[in-house]
N, C-alpha and C positions, 0 to 999 in steps of 0.2 A: 426568534433567530438568535443564534449563539454568537457572542462577540469575540470568542476565543478562536485562535488558529490552533488546530491540533494536528500534529505530525505523528503518523503511525509507522512503526518500523522496528528494526533491530539495531541496538546501539553499536555493534561492531561492524555493521554493514558500511562499506566505503561510501556508497551513494547516500545513505542516511547521514553519515558524518558530513559530507559535502553540503547536503541540504540544510542541516542544522547550522553549519558555519555560514552559509549564505543568508539565512534568516537573521543570524546574529549580526552580520555585517549591515543588514538593512535596518537594524534596531527593532526588529519585529519580535514581540513576545510570542513564545511558542510553548504549548503544552505537549510534552512528548509521551506517547503511549508505546510502551515496550511490549511487543508481541511475546517475547520469551517469558517475561515476568507476569504480564497481565492477561495474556491470551488475546484472542480475536473476538471482539464483541459481535455476536451473531447479527443483531439488528443493524449495526454499522456496516458489516460485511454485505448484508443484503442491499443497503443503500448504495454502497460502492458498485456492486454488481449491476444494480439498476441504472446508475448514472453512467458508468464507463463500459459495461459489458464484461462478461466473464473472460473473454479472450484477451482483453486489455489488462485485467487485474491479475490474471495467471501469468507468472513469470516462467516462460519456457526456456529462458537463456541462463538461468541460474544453476548453481551446482546441485541444489536440492532436487530440481526437476531432472537433471541429468543422472542423478543417482537412483532415480526410480527405475524399476525394471521395465522392460519394453511392454509387457502386458499391462502394467499399471498405467503407463503413459498412454497406451492405445485405448484404455478404458475411459479416458477423460474426453468425452465427446459432446458434452453439453453442460448447461448451467448446474444441474443437480450434482453431477459427478465432480465438477470443478469446485463447487461450494463445499462439498464434503471433504475434498482433499485439502482445501485452504483451511478449514476448521481443524483438521487433523494435523496438518503440517504447515503452520503459518509462514514458514520460510519460502513457500512457493508463491506467496503474494508479492507482486512487483512493488518495490519500495522506492521512495516513501509514498504512502497515501496521505494526502493533505486534505483536511476538512477546513474550508475557509470560513471566515466570519459571515460571509453572505450566503452560506449554505452550499456553495459550490464544492466539488470534489475533483481533485486531480490525482493522477497516478503516475509516479516516476518523477525524476528530478529534471525540471525544465525552467531554469532561471529566466529565460527570455519571456516565456508565457507568464511566469509568476510576476515579473516586473510589470507586464501589461495589465495585470489584475489591480495593481496598486493605483 
């Protein structure tokens, strides 16, 4: 088991900024993994998809999704297509993804649920 809390996201994302600030207020040490600089680790993505489901991990509300053409959006009908898109365009991953020291995974900013974990 990993004793480190890792937050995955993009540094200029407002939600990621709020999450990082929240953890700092809690005094929680966080390792930040920047999708833009470091990419999406495939094995980690597979773990997130297994834990949360591709429909939760895929951000259909973000600008990256909205900028895809209709045919591309329509082609994302299952795990394989969603995974390929997330690897090619990490910005379509809902942020932040948090890997908790207990092995749990959460997707999105949810301070109430995060507080309950502590």
